[in-house]
N, C-alpha and C positions, 0 to 999 in steps of 0.2 A: 585856322589848322595849319594853313601854310608856316606859316611863324612856327607854330606847335614841331614841326615835324625837322624844320631847319635847326631848331633848338636840338630836337632831337639828333640828329644826323650832330652834331658839331660836339655833343657827350659821347660819343660813340666814337669821333677823332680825337677827342680826348684821352681818350682810356686807350685806343689803337697808338698813342704817341710811343707806349711803353714799348713797343714793336720798334722804331728806330732807336731807343734807348737801350734795348737788349740788342741790337745789330751794333752801336758806337760800345758798350760793354765787352763784347766778343772782341774788337778790334783792339781796345784798351787792355784784354786779358794777353792776346798775343803781343802787343808790345812793352806787357810788363809794367804797365801804367796805376799804378796803384787809386790813384788818384781821381782819374778820370772815372776808372771802373766806380769806386765807391760814389761819386756824383749821379753817375746813371740808376746805381742803387737808391741814391737818396731822394733821385725826381722822380723813382718809378714808385718809391712810397708813397712820397707826397700826392703823387697823382691817385694812385689804387685807393688813398686815404679822403679825397675828393670828389671822385668819379661817382661815388655812389650815391650822394647827396646828393649830386647834381643830377645823376639819372631819376632819383626819386621826383625833386622840383619841377622838372618836365615831363614826369612820368611816360617815361620812355617806352614803357610794355605797352600800352596802352596805343601810343603814336606811330611807335615803329612796333608791330608784334611781330613783323615776320625778320624781324632779324634780331638776335639771340644776345644780349651785351654782356650775359654771365659767360657765355662759353669764351667770347673774346678776350674777357676779363681772368676765366682761368688761363687761358693760352699764358698770356702775359705774364702773369703770376708766377706761372711756372717756371717759364724761361729767367725771369728775371729776379724770381725768390729764393728758386731751385736750382734748375742746370745749370747756369751761369756761375754762381757762387761754389758749385760741385769741381767745374773745373779749375777756378781760379784759386780753391784749395792747393791742388797739385801743381799750376802753375807759377804761385808764390811760393812754392818749398815749403808747406805748411804741412804737409807730408811727402816721404820718400817715397821714388819713382815706385819702390815695388808693394808699397802699400794704397796705390791710386784708388782699390777697389773699394777702402773706404772713402772715400771722396763720393763714389757713386751711389751710398748708400741713401743719402739725402734727397739724390733724384727718384730714386724705387720707394719710399717713405712716401713721399710727397705726390707720386703718379697716383701710388693706392689712397692719398690721403685727400687728391683732387676728383677722386672717381665716387667718390661714397656720399651719398642723395644727402646723408647726417652731417657731412663734413662740417657743416653751418647749421646754427639754429637761429632764430629772430635775434637773439641776442649774444650768440656765443660761438668761437669756432671749438669741435669737439676733436678731440687729439692736437699734441704740440702744433700750435701754425706753421707753415712755413718759411719761419725766417733768418732761412740758412742765409739770407743776406748784412743781415744785421750780425749774425754768429760766424759770418767773416771774416767784416771790419773790426769786432773786435779781436779774433786770432789771429789776425795781420798786425793789428797794433800791440797787443800784449807779448805776441811772440811766443807760447810754451813749448814746452820740448812736444815733438813730435807724437808722443805718448800720451800726451794730454790731450792734443787735439783729435786724435784717434777718439778716445776717452768719449769727447767732448760731442765728438759727429754719431759714433754710435750709441749714447747715451738718449741723445734726442731724438735718432732715425725710431729707437723703438717706443719714446713718447708720443709718437706720430699715432700708433697702433693703441694706446690706452686713451679711451673715451674721457679723459677728464675736460669738464668745461672752462675754455678759456676765454676771458671778457674778451667783448667784440667792442671795442672803446668807442665807437660811435654808436652804439644801439644799447648796450647793458646800460641800465638803468642806474643802477647801483652804483655811487657816487661819479654819475656821469659827469657833472662838471670839473671837480677836483681830477679826473682822470685824466679830462681833455687837456685842462687845464697846465696839468704835470708834463702832460704828451706832447704839448709845443715846445715847452723848458726843452724835453726831452732829443726834440726835432732840432732846436737851432743849437743844440750843444751837439749832436749828430752831425749835421751840416759843417762846426767847426771841425771837427777833426776829420769828415771830409776834406775838405779843400787842404788841409796840411798833416796827415796822418803818421807823418813823421816828424812833428815839430817836437821839442825838448819835453814840451808839456802835454802831448796827445795821450800817455798813458795816468797821467793823474784826472785829467777832464774824462777819461774811458772809465776809469773807475768810479767817478763821479755819478757820471751816468747810467753806471749800474745800480746805484740808487732805486732808479725808476722801475727798471728790469726787477727787482726785489718785490717794490709795491705791486707790478702789476703780477706777480707769479703770489701772492698774497692773497689779493681781491680774489684771483682767478680762484683760488682755490675755496675760498668763502662763496664767493657766487657758486661752484660746483656743487657745494656740502649744500648750499642751498636750495638748488635746482633738485638734487638726488631725494632729497627729504622732502621736498614736493612732491616727488610723484610716485612714493609711498602710498 
């Protein structure tokens, strides 16, 4: 039993590393160090993608019922997926100073999303997941006109409130192996982009990686259709 408690504590510590990454990410924003910020986003996403599996493996809820790991996970996710990217949209000049309020919309939408009891089901995210860190990476690399950046942020913020069931890669049974295999490839491409976001090949590589995003959206809509049909 003692070993189980130690294992559970270590899993929570692993999740808690996201707080350190959020701190380093904030310093990276202040220093306008895009690569360091993106690496913080990448590592935070990797931890978030794996800590749930570890938590279930050691049965943390049963072993440490007095500690709410999901609450810790939500705090870390809000900071690294929504709050820091929102600041970065302004600090890295993706939006003009007068339109800073557009960058605040993701934080408001995500705060709403994280507070919803049905923000997650057993196999899906309900409403656009707070992937604002990924949005920042693409906007920084492609450097579109600020008007396009504003439209993207406003559009995705609205999608948070629309209850579409988006695939939860580690839990959605449909095409589970394919989704996660492609997800690994996607993660490796993102790693290359985070290490060298201003390399000559970065836009091409980012464009290729968007194929996974298209795949994700398509299977999410198929999954949503199946869920809504089954509930009728």
